[in-house]
N, C-alpha and C positions, 0 to 999 in steps of 0.2 A: 504494500500500500504506500502510496505517496500522499502525505497529509500536510496540508497548509494550515498552520495555526498561529495564533498569537496568544500565548499563555494557555488558558483553558478553553478559549474560543476557537473552534474549528471552522474554517471558512471554505475548505475544499478537500475532497478525498478522491483519489484515483487509483484503480488497481493497475499495477504494472507487472510485467514479467521480469524475472531475474536478469535476463540478458539485456534489458533496457536500462539497467543501473550501470553507470560508468565503472570501469574496472577498478579505479582507485578507491571507490566507495563500496564495491560489492562485498568485500570481506567484512566490513562493518555491519552490513545488512543482515547477515546470518542466513541460514538455510533451513532452520528447524522451526516449525510452528507448534506451539504448545497451547492446547485448548484451555480456556479460562474455566476455573472451578472456584465458585464463590466460597465454599467451605475451606479450601486450602489456601487460596490466593487472597482472600479478604475482599472488602468492598472495592469497586472500581473507582469510586470517588471518595475524597476525604470528607465531604459534606453529606448530610442526609436529607431526604425529601421530607420525612415525617419523624418526629421524636416521640 
């Protein structure tokens, strides 16, 4: 994913293939996707909707 953001505000998202990432940045992008699990990974945001 290519994400354009400013702090916590996301203004754009685009799915890209690994070969579209420049070679100098490809190693930093990683190649393993880990599925999100709320019980083990905790909340996705530091703030809560309801208390």
